[in-house]
C-alpha positions as CSV (number, residue, x, y, z in Angstrom):
1,M,63.5,-2.1,104.5
2,K,64.4,1.0,102.8
3,N,66.8,-0.8,100.5
4,K,64.2,-3.4,99.8
5,K,61.6,-0.7,99.0
6,E,64.1,1.0,96.7
7,K,64.6,-2.3,94.9
8,I,60.9,-2.7,94.4
9,I,60.6,0.7,93.0
10,K,63.5,0.2,90.8
11,K,62.0,-3.0,89.6
12,K,58.8,-1.3,88.9
13,S,60.6,1.4,87.0
14,F,62.5,-1.2,85.1
15,Y,59.2,-2.6,84.0
16,F,58.1,0.7,82.4
17,E,61.3,2.2,81.4
18,D,61.1,1.2,77.7
19,Y,57.4,2.0,77.4
20,D,56.6,5.6,78.0
21,E,53.3,7.3,76.8
22,S,54.6,8.2,73.4
23,E,55.8,4.7,72.8
24,L,52.5,3.2,73.7
25,T,50.8,5.6,71.3
26,D,53.0,4.5,68.4
27,S,52.4,0.9,69.2
28,N,48.6,1.4,68.8
29,K,49.1,3.0,65.4
30,I,51.1,0.1,64.2
31,Y,48.4,-2.3,65.4
32,S,45.7,-0.2,63.6
33,I,47.7,-0.1,60.3
34,I,48.2,-3.9,60.4
35,K,44.4,-4.3,61.1
36,I,43.5,-2.0,58.2
37,S,45.8,-3.7,55.8
38,L,44.4,-7.1,56.7
39,S,40.8,-5.7,56.1
40,R,41.8,-4.4,52.7
41,V,43.3,-7.7,51.6
42,T,40.3,-9.5,52.8
43,F,38.0,-7.1,50.9
44,L,40.0,-7.3,47.7
45,F,40.1,-11.1,48.0
46,L,36.3,-11.2,48.4
47,I,35.8,-8.9,45.3
48,F,38.2,-11.2,43.3
49,I,36.3,-14.3,44.3
50,S,33.0,-12.6,43.5
51,V,34.1,-11.6,40.0
52,I,35.4,-15.1,39.3
53,L,32.1,-16.5,40.6
54,I,30.0,-14.1,38.4
55,F,32.0,-14.9,35.3
56,S,31.8,-18.6,36.0
57,I,28.0,-18.4,36.3
58,K,27.7,-16.3,33.1
59,I,30.0,-18.7,31.1
60,T,28.0,-21.7,32.4
61,Y,24.7,-19.9,31.5
62,L,25.8,-19.0,28.0
63,S,27.2,-22.5,27.3
64,L,23.9,-24.1,28.3
65,S,21.6,-21.5,26.6
66,S,20.7,-22.0,22.9
67,E,22.0,-19.4,20.5
68,K,18.5,-18.7,19.3
69,N,17.3,-17.7,22.7
70,F,20.2,-15.4,23.2
71,Y,19.2,-13.4,20.1
72,N,15.4,-13.7,20.1
73,N,13.9,-13.1,23.6
74,S,14.3,-9.5,24.7
75,P,14.4,-7.6,21.4
76,N,11.3,-9.3,20.0
77,K,9.2,-8.5,23.1
78,K,10.3,-4.9,23.0
79,F,9.5,-4.7,19.3
80,I,6.0,-6.2,19.5
81,S,5.1,-3.6,22.1
82,E,5.9,-0.9,19.6
83,R,3.8,-1.5,16.5
84,R,0.5,-3.2,15.8
85,N,-0.2,-5.8,13.0
86,I,-2.2,-4.8,10.0
87,I,-4.8,-7.3,8.7
88,D,-7.4,-7.4,5.9
89,R,-11.1,-7.7,6.3
90,N,-10.9,-11.5,6.6
91,G,-8.1,-11.4,9.2
92,S,-5.2,-12.2,6.9
93,V,-2.0,-10.6,8.1
94,L,-0.7,-7.9,5.8
95,A,2.1,-6.4,8.0
96,T,3.7,-7.9,11.1
97,N,6.8,-7.9,13.2
98,V,9.7,-10.4,13.2
99,N,13.4,-10.5,14.2
100,L,15.7,-10.3,11.2
101,Y,19.5,-10.4,11.5
102,D,22.5,-8.5,10.1
103,V,25.6,-10.6,9.8
104,G,29.0,-9.0,9.9
105,V,32.7,-10.1,9.8
106,R,35.6,-9.1,11.9
107,P,38.7,-10.0,9.8
108,Q,41.2,-9.0,12.4
109,L,40.3,-12.2,14.4
110,L,41.3,-14.4,11.5
111,K,44.6,-15.7,10.3
112,Q,45.3,-16.0,6.6
113,K,44.5,-19.7,6.5
114,D,41.3,-19.0,8.4
115,K,40.2,-16.4,5.9
116,K,40.7,-19.0,3.1
117,N,38.6,-21.5,5.0
118,L,35.8,-19.0,5.6
119,L,35.7,-18.1,1.8
120,I,35.5,-21.8,0.9
121,K,32.6,-22.4,3.3
122,L,30.8,-19.2,2.2
123,G,31.2,-20.3,-1.4
124,I,29.6,-23.7,-0.7
125,L,26.7,-22.5,1.5
126,F,26.0,-19.2,-0.3
127,P,26.9,-19.5,-4.0
128,E,25.1,-16.2,-4.7
129,L,27.7,-14.2,-2.7
130,N,30.4,-12.3,-4.5
131,L,33.5,-14.0,-3.1
132,N,36.0,-11.8,-4.8
133,K,34.4,-8.7,-3.1
134,I,34.4,-10.5,0.2
135,K,38.1,-11.5,-0.2
136,K,39.1,-7.9,-0.8
137,K,37.3,-6.8,2.4
138,L,38.8,-9.6,4.4
139,N,42.3,-8.5,3.4
140,K,41.6,-5.0,4.5
141,N,41.0,-6.2,8.0
142,D,38.1,-3.7,8.6
143,F,34.8,-4.8,9.9
144,F,32.1,-5.2,7.2
145,W,28.5,-6.5,6.8
146,I,28.1,-9.6,4.8
147,G,24.3,-9.8,4.9
148,K,21.5,-7.7,6.2
149,R,17.8,-8.3,7.1
150,L,18.3,-12.1,7.0
151,T,15.6,-14.4,8.2
152,P,16.4,-16.6,11.2
153,K,16.8,-19.6,8.8
154,A,19.3,-17.7,6.7
155,K,21.1,-16.4,9.8
156,D,21.4,-20.0,11.1
157,Q,23.3,-21.0,8.0
158,F,25.9,-18.5,8.8
159,W,25.9,-19.4,12.5
160,L,26.5,-23.1,11.7
161,I,29.8,-22.2,10.0
162,G,31.1,-21.8,13.5
163,N,33.5,-19.0,12.7
164,K,34.5,-16.7,15.6
165,A,34.8,-13.7,13.2
166,L,31.1,-13.7,12.4
167,V,29.0,-11.3,14.3
168,F,25.2,-11.6,14.5
169,E,23.0,-8.5,15.3
170,P,19.3,-9.1,15.8
171,K,17.1,-6.4,14.3
172,P,13.4,-6.1,15.0
173,S,11.8,-5.6,11.6
174,R,8.5,-5.0,9.9
175,I,7.7,-7.6,7.2
176,Y,4.9,-7.9,4.7
177,P,3.8,-11.5,4.0
178,Q,1.9,-10.5,0.8
179,K,5.1,-8.9,-0.7
180,N,3.9,-6.9,-3.8
181,L,0.2,-7.3,-3.3
182,F,-0.5,-4.2,-1.2
183,S,2.7,-2.2,-1.9
184,H,1.0,1.0,-2.8
185,I,-1.4,0.9,0.1
186,L,0.7,-0.4,3.1
187,G,3.8,1.6,2.5
188,Q,6.9,1.1,4.6
189,T,8.7,1.9,7.8
190,D,12.2,3.1,8.3
191,D,15.0,1.6,10.4
192,I,13.5,2.9,13.7
193,N,10.0,1.6,12.9
194,K,8.5,4.9,11.9
195,G,6.0,4.9,9.0
196,I,7.4,6.7,6.0
197,S,4.6,6.0,3.4
198,G,1.2,4.5,2.9
199,I,-0.9,3.2,5.7
200,E,2.3,2.8,7.8
201,K,2.7,6.6,7.8
202,F,-0.9,7.8,7.7
203,F,-1.8,5.7,10.8
204,D,1.6,5.8,12.4
205,S,0.3,7.0,15.8
206,Q,-2.4,4.4,15.9
207,L,0.0,1.6,14.9
208,N,2.3,2.7,17.8
209,N,-0.6,2.8,20.3
210,K,0.7,0.6,23.2
211,E,-2.8,0.4,24.7
212,K,-4.1,-1.4,21.5
213,I,-0.9,-3.3,20.8
214,E,-2.7,-6.7,20.8
215,L,-5.5,-5.3,18.5
216,P,-4.5,-5.4,14.8
217,L,-5.4,-2.4,12.6
218,S,-8.1,-3.9,10.3
219,L,-8.5,-2.7,6.7
220,T,-11.5,-3.0,4.4
221,L,-9.3,-4.7,1.7
222,D,-9.8,-8.3,0.7
223,S,-6.6,-10.2,-0.2
224,N,-8.5,-12.7,-2.4
225,L,-10.1,-10.0,-4.5
226,Q,-6.8,-8.1,-4.6
227,H,-4.9,-11.1,-5.9
228,L,-7.5,-11.9,-8.6
229,I,-7.7,-8.3,-9.9
230,R,-3.9,-7.9,-9.9
231,E,-3.6,-11.2,-11.8
232,E,-5.9,-9.9,-14.6
233,L,-4.0,-6.6,-14.8
234,I,-0.7,-8.5,-15.2
235,N,-2.3,-10.6,-17.9
236,A,-3.5,-7.4,-19.6
237,Q,0.1,-6.1,-19.8
238,L,1.0,-9.3,-21.8
239,D,-1.9,-8.8,-24.2
240,F,-1.9,-5.0,-24.7
241,K,1.7,-4.0,-23.8
242,N,0.6,-1.1,-21.6
243,I,3.3,0.5,-19.4
244,G,1.1,0.4,-16.3
245,S,-2.4,0.0,-15.0
246,G,-4.7,0.4,-12.0
247,A,-8.0,-0.8,-10.5
248,I,-10.2,0.0,-7.6
249,L,-13.2,-1.9,-6.3
250,M,-15.5,-0.1,-3.9
251,D,-18.8,-0.7,-2.0
252,V,-21.1,2.0,-3.3
253,E,-23.1,2.2,-0.1
254,N,-20.5,2.8,2.5
255,G,-17.3,3.7,0.5
256,E,-15.3,0.7,1.8
257,I,-12.6,-0.1,-0.7
258,L,-12.2,-3.9,-1.2
259,S,-9.3,-3.7,-3.6
260,L,-6.9,-1.0,-4.8
261,I,-4.1,-1.8,-7.2
262,S,-1.5,0.1,-9.2
263,L,1.1,-1.5,-11.5
264,P,4.0,-1.7,-11.6
265,D,4.3,-2.5,-7.9
266,Y,7.2,-3.6,-5.8
267,N,8.2,-6.0,-3.0
268,L,7.8,-4.2,0.3
269,N,10.2,-6.5,2.0
270,Q,13.2,-5.4,-0.1
271,R,12.9,-1.9,1.4
272,I,14.2,-0.2,-1.7
273,L,13.9,3.6,-2.5
274,I,11.3,4.2,-5.2
275,N,12.0,7.3,-7.2
276,D,10.6,6.5,-10.6
277,D,7.2,8.1,-11.2
278,I,6.0,4.9,-12.9
279,Y,5.8,3.3,-9.4
280,S,3.5,6.0,-8.0
281,N,0.0,5.1,-6.9
282,K,-2.0,5.7,-10.1
283,I,-5.4,5.4,-8.4
284,T,-5.0,7.9,-5.5
285,L,-2.0,10.1,-6.6
286,G,-2.3,10.1,-10.4
287,V,-4.2,13.1,-11.8
288,Y,-5.4,12.6,-15.4
289,E,-7.8,13.6,-18.1
290,L,-10.0,10.6,-18.2
291,G,-12.1,11.3,-21.3
292,S,-15.7,10.1,-22.0
293,V,-16.4,8.8,-18.5
294,F,-17.3,12.4,-17.8
295,K,-20.2,12.3,-20.2
296,T,-22.1,10.4,-17.5
297,F,-21.8,13.4,-15.2
298,T,-22.9,15.7,-18.0
299,I,-26.1,13.8,-18.6
300,A,-26.7,13.4,-14.8
301,A,-26.3,17.2,-14.4
302,G,-28.9,17.7,-17.2
303,L,-31.3,15.3,-15.6
304,E,-30.8,16.8,-12.1
305,N,-31.3,20.3,-13.4
306,K,-34.4,19.1,-15.4
307,V,-33.2,20.5,-18.7
308,I,-33.4,17.1,-20.3
309,K,-35.0,13.7,-20.0
310,P,-33.5,10.3,-21.0
311,N,-35.7,10.3,-24.2
312,T,-35.0,14.0,-25.1
313,I,-34.0,14.1,-28.8
314,F,-31.1,16.3,-30.1
315,K,-31.6,16.9,-33.8
316,D,-29.1,17.8,-36.5
317,L,-26.0,17.2,-34.4
318,E,-22.9,18.3,-36.2
319,N,-20.0,15.9,-36.8
320,S,-17.7,18.6,-35.5
321,L,-17.8,22.1,-34.1
322,T,-15.4,24.9,-33.3
323,C,-14.8,26.7,-30.1
324,D,-12.2,29.4,-30.1
325,K,-9.2,27.8,-31.7
326,Y,-10.2,24.2,-30.9
327,T,-12.2,21.8,-33.0
328,I,-14.4,19.3,-31.3
329,S,-15.3,16.2,-33.4
330,E,-16.9,12.8,-33.0
331,H,-14.7,9.7,-32.7
332,D,-16.9,7.8,-35.2
333,K,-19.6,8.7,-37.6
334,L,-22.9,8.8,-35.7
335,P,-26.5,9.5,-36.6
336,K,-27.6,13.2,-36.8
337,N,-30.4,12.7,-34.4
338,L,-29.7,11.1,-31.0
339,S,-31.7,10.8,-27.8
340,V,-30.0,11.6,-24.4
341,E,-29.5,8.0,-23.6
342,Q,-28.1,7.3,-27.1
343,I,-25.6,10.1,-26.6
344,L,-24.2,8.2,-23.6
345,I,-24.6,4.8,-25.2
346,R,-22.8,5.7,-28.3
347,S,-20.5,8.2,-26.5
348,S,-21.2,11.3,-28.6
349,N,-18.9,14.2,-28.0
350,I,-21.1,16.7,-29.7
351,G,-24.2,15.5,-27.9
352,A,-22.4,15.9,-24.6
353,V,-21.5,19.5,-25.5
354,R,-25.1,20.3,-26.4
355,I,-26.3,19.0,-23.0
356,A,-23.7,20.9,-21.1
357,Q,-24.7,24.1,-22.9
358,K,-28.3,23.6,-21.7
359,V,-27.1,23.1,-18.1
360,G,-24.8,26.2,-18.1
361,V,-21.4,26.8,-16.6
362,E,-22.3,27.6,-13.0
363,K,-24.8,24.7,-12.6
364,Y,-22.5,22.2,-14.3
365,K,-19.5,23.3,-12.1
366,D,-21.7,23.1,-9.0
367,F,-22.7,19.6,-10.0
368,L,-19.2,18.4,-10.4
369,N,-18.2,20.0,-7.1
370,S,-21.1,18.1,-5.3
371,L,-19.5,14.9,-6.5
372,G,-16.1,15.9,-5.2
373,L,-14.4,15.8,-8.5
374,L,-12.6,19.2,-8.5
375,D,-10.9,19.4,-5.1
376,T,-8.4,17.3,-3.2
377,I,-10.2,14.3,-1.6
378,N,-9.9,13.5,2.1
379,F,-8.6,9.9,2.2
380,D,-6.6,7.4,4.3
381,L,-3.3,8.0,2.6
382,E,-0.9,10.9,2.2
383,E,-0.3,9.9,-1.4
384,I,-3.2,11.9,-2.8
385,G,-3.4,13.9,-6.0
386,T,-5.0,17.3,-6.5
387,P,-7.0,18.0,-9.7
388,L,-5.6,20.8,-11.7
389,S,-7.5,24.1,-11.5
390,F,-8.7,26.0,-14.5
391,R,-10.7,29.0,-15.5
392,W,-14.3,28.2,-16.5
393,G,-15.8,29.6,-19.7
394,K,-17.9,28.5,-22.7
395,C,-15.1,26.6,-24.4
396,K,-14.0,25.0,-21.1
397,L,-17.7,23.9,-20.5
398,A,-17.7,22.3,-24.0
399,T,-14.5,20.3,-23.5
400,T,-15.2,19.2,-19.9
401,S,-18.6,17.9,-21.0
402,Y,-16.8,15.0,-22.7
403,G,-13.9,14.7,-20.3
404,H,-11.2,16.8,-21.9
405,G,-9.5,19.8,-20.3
406,I,-10.5,18.6,-16.9
407,T,-8.6,16.3,-14.5
408,T,-9.2,14.3,-11.4
409,T,-7.9,11.1,-9.8
410,P,-9.3,7.6,-10.5
411,L,-10.3,7.4,-6.8
412,Q,-12.5,10.5,-7.1
413,L,-14.0,9.2,-10.4
414,A,-14.9,5.9,-8.7
415,K,-16.4,7.8,-5.8
416,A,-18.5,10.0,-8.1
417,Y,-19.9,6.9,-10.0
418,A,-20.6,5.3,-6.6
419,I,-22.8,8.3,-5.7
420,L,-24.6,8.1,-9.0
421,G,-25.2,4.4,-8.5
422,N,-26.3,4.3,-4.9
423,G,-29.3,6.5,-5.2
424,G,-27.4,9.8,-4.9
425,Y,-26.0,9.5,-1.4
426,K,-22.7,11.0,-0.4
427,I,-20.0,8.6,0.7
428,K,-16.5,8.8,2.0
429,P,-14.1,6.2,0.5
430,S,-12.0,4.5,3.1
431,I,-9.6,1.6,3.6
432,L,-9.9,1.5,7.4
433,K,-12.5,-0.9,8.6
434,K,-15.0,0.8,10.9
435,E,-17.5,-0.9,13.2
436,K,-20.1,1.8,12.8
437,K,-22.8,0.9,10.3
438,L,-25.0,3.1,8.2
439,D,-27.5,4.8,10.4
440,G,-29.9,6.0,7.8
441,Q,-28.9,9.6,8.1
442,R,-27.0,9.8,4.9
443,E,-26.7,13.0,2.9
444,Q,-28.5,12.8,-0.4
445,I,-27.0,15.1,-3.1
446,I,-28.6,13.6,-6.2
447,S,-32.2,12.5,-6.5
448,N,-33.2,8.8,-6.8
449,K,-34.8,9.6,-10.1
450,T,-31.6,10.8,-11.6
451,S,-29.7,7.8,-10.1
452,N,-32.1,5.3,-11.5
453,A,-32.1,6.9,-14.9
454,I,-28.3,6.8,-15.1
455,N,-28.1,3.2,-13.9
456,L,-30.5,2.2,-16.7
457,I,-28.5,4.0,-19.4
458,L,-25.2,2.6,-18.2
459,R,-26.6,-0.9,-18.4
460,K,-27.4,-0.2,-22.1
461,V,-23.9,1.0,-22.7
462,V,-22.8,-2.6,-21.9
463,S,-25.8,-4.6,-23.1
464,L,-26.7,-3.1,-26.5
465,N,-24.7,-3.8,-29.6
466,E,-24.2,-0.1,-30.4
467,G,-22.8,0.4,-26.9
468,T,-19.1,0.9,-26.3
469,A,-18.6,-1.7,-23.6
470,N,-20.0,-5.0,-24.9
471,F,-17.1,-7.1,-23.6
472,A,-18.1,-6.3,-20.0
473,D,-21.6,-7.9,-20.6
474,I,-20.8,-11.0,-18.4
475,E,-23.8,-13.2,-18.2
476,G,-25.6,-13.2,-14.8
477,Y,-23.9,-10.1,-13.4
478,D,-26.0,-7.2,-14.8
479,V,-23.1,-4.9,-15.5
480,G,-23.5,-1.3,-16.4
481,G,-20.6,1.1,-17.1
482,K,-18.9,3.8,-19.3
483,T,-15.7,3.8,-21.3
484,G,-13.2,6.6,-21.5
485,T,-10.4,7.1,-24.0
486,A,-8.1,10.0,-23.5
487,V,-4.9,11.1,-25.3
488,K,-2.1,11.9,-22.8
489,Y,-0.8,15.4,-22.7
490,N,1.7,16.3,-25.4
491,S,1.7,12.7,-26.6
492,K,-0.2,10.3,-28.9
493,A,-0.3,7.6,-26.2
494,K,-3.6,6.8,-24.6
495,L,-5.0,6.4,-21.2
496,N,-8.0,4.1,-21.3
497,T,-10.6,3.8,-18.5
498,F,-13.7,1.8,-17.8
499,V,-16.0,2.3,-14.8
500,A,-18.5,-0.4,-14.0
501,L,-21.5,-0.5,-11.7
502,F,-23.0,-3.8,-10.8
503,P,-25.6,-5.2,-10.5
504,S,-27.0,-2.2,-12.3
505,S,-30.6,-2.9,-11.2
506,R,-29.4,-1.9,-7.7
507,P,-25.7,-1.3,-7.7
508,K,-23.6,-2.7,-4.9
509,Y,-20.1,-2.3,-6.3
510,V,-18.2,0.1,-8.5
511,L,-15.1,-1.2,-10.4
512,L,-12.7,1.1,-12.2
513,V,-10.0,-0.3,-14.5
514,M,-7.4,1.9,-16.1
515,L,-4.7,0.9,-18.7
516,D,-1.8,3.3,-19.2
517,E,-0.6,3.5,-22.9
518,P,-2.1,0.3,-24.2
519,K,-1.1,-0.8,-27.7
520,P,-3.2,-2.3,-30.5
521,A,-3.5,-6.1,-30.1
522,P,-4.1,-7.6,-33.6
523,N,-3.2,-11.0,-32.3
524,F,-5.6,-10.9,-29.4
525,V,-8.7,-13.1,-29.9
526,Y,-11.9,-11.2,-28.9
527,E,-14.9,-13.4,-27.9
528,F,-18.3,-11.8,-28.6
529,P,-21.3,-12.9,-26.6
530,P,-24.3,-14.6,-28.2
531,S,-26.7,-12.4,-30.1
532,E,-29.6,-12.7,-32.5
533,K,-27.2,-12.7,-35.5
534,F,-24.7,-15.1,-33.8
535,P,-26.6,-17.3,-31.3
536,N,-23.4,-19.0,-30.2
537,G,-21.3,-15.9,-30.2
538,Y,-18.2,-15.6,-32.3
539,K,-14.4,-14.9,-32.1
540,Y,-12.5,-12.2,-33.8
541,S,-8.9,-11.1,-34.2
542,G,-6.9,-8.6,-36.2
543,E,-8.3,-5.5,-34.4
544,R,-5.9,-2.5,-34.6
545,R,-7.9,0.0,-32.6
546,N,-6.8,0.6,-29.0
547,T,-9.7,2.5,-27.6
548,S,-11.1,1.6,-24.2
549,G,-13.8,-0.6,-25.6
550,W,-11.1,-2.9,-27.1
551,N,-8.9,-3.3,-24.1
552,T,-9.9,-1.9,-20.7
553,V,-13.5,-3.2,-21.1
554,V,-12.1,-6.7,-21.9
555,V,-10.0,-6.7,-18.8
556,A,-12.9,-5.4,-16.6
557,G,-15.1,-8.2,-17.9
558,K,-12.6,-10.8,-17.0
559,I,-12.2,-9.3,-13.5
560,I,-16.0,-9.3,-12.9
561,E,-16.3,-12.8,-14.1
562,K,-13.7,-13.9,-11.5
563,I,-14.6,-11.8,-8.5
564,G,-18.4,-11.9,-9.0
565,P,-18.9,-15.3,-7.3
566,I,-16.8,-14.2,-4.3
567,L,-18.8,-11.0,-3.9
568,A,-22.1,-12.9,-4.2
569,I,-21.0,-15.4,-1.5
570,N,-19.8,-12.7,0.9
571,N,-22.9,-10.6,0.4
572,L,-26.4,-12.1,0.5
573,Q,-28.0,-9.0,-1.0
574,A,-25.6,-9.1,-3.9
575,S,-26.2,-12.8,-4.5
576,N,-30.0,-12.2,-4.6
577,N,-29.4,-9.7,-7.4
578,F,-27.1,-11.9,-9.4
């Protein structure tokens, strides 16, 4: 039994002899390593399969998606949420948002024969491109842009070439459907959609207001009126060879500007840098001596201060007078005795001086200040001019009485005439459409009596034969106004202005037209309206004078004839007066 038991023990020992504790521990480690290795392989395999699956789905999606959707969806939505549209008073879009495209070329992806094929296709599809220049760039093998700010249609032409080297980058952009028409008003944005001039800059925060993104910024301007007035100003350049011009049409009751033009203008969509002063806004930024249009203020100051009446006679008026080292003379030979209204009708320099002397320096200065002619105007653009300051004195009073030695902007001049025409009520010119209507609590700075008297005299400046603005006497429109001819500083060139109020019986609109350096137009055919001497009117050519009455008034008359019916249709009160 003992031997048998020993055998059993030995057998049991035999079973464990190669597997002590340490050996068992090492065996578990090996098993664990094998298990971990298998897990890593499985994990990496799953990642590999997932990546392949993702890429397969992406490739399938891109192959089934149209190229247009690939470029258009996301950027456009983001851009629309950043800037509001701008519209005119009738809802016509003046500024809006679109996706434009930059197209580039990666020459390193092309073999030499591929470059030749690309050049051939570009030459066929885009004959305006400089192929020699593109060829040089292709040979350098550096990336370059072949076109920028292209419309989707133009971009598609490049895309249809089907060349792998072409790169298309969508760029949310601001465009202006009216091109040149409102260039001096709208201004532009930079590459990151920040306003850098005009309305785009002045109202930048409002245009970027995300809470009002679906609500366009509405202006008081009228695209139809703007087009018609601009067209006549362009025609004037052909007739009178002027280097520039400007016009503003304003509602005299609320200050809403219906049209504001300065020529030359420029296409806003070309996004070019404008450095030449000739492209500046002549109506808001230009500061000028404007000549005899100031005589209206001189007479209004005399009437308001009760030192004259419209029928007051000034006797023995000199043809010239001297003040300090300056000589003041008449532009034409005039009668020695003139009434106040005749002084304005016939535009007498000496008569204006005599009236200003009766008013006095302080009262005359205060009157001009009340009209807002001497300080910087508060307006809806940053491009605003500041009248030049000067020291008042007796001689300065004399020259300012007829519009020399004193400056202002055409915008301020139009505003002052609007106040004289509307009954003497203060207004604030604006191009931003407001819902608030006049509430009857307007500030009156000039009496109704003075306003009515001025309106009557301005009508005679246009309607009477001895007046200086006969060519603005358009039948049915009851136009009143005043001419201004000024010699530009240190030059013999002229700056001619005409300001009209109509209908003069109860003015609703003020129109200012200005021509910069007009030339005599002996070949221009002037058409005179019917009169007692010429019942059917008559035509005349060969005129070599280039004063305001012979050019700016002609242009203003044509403008009123074209826009009058539109204003009458749009405004019942105006149509009743026409």
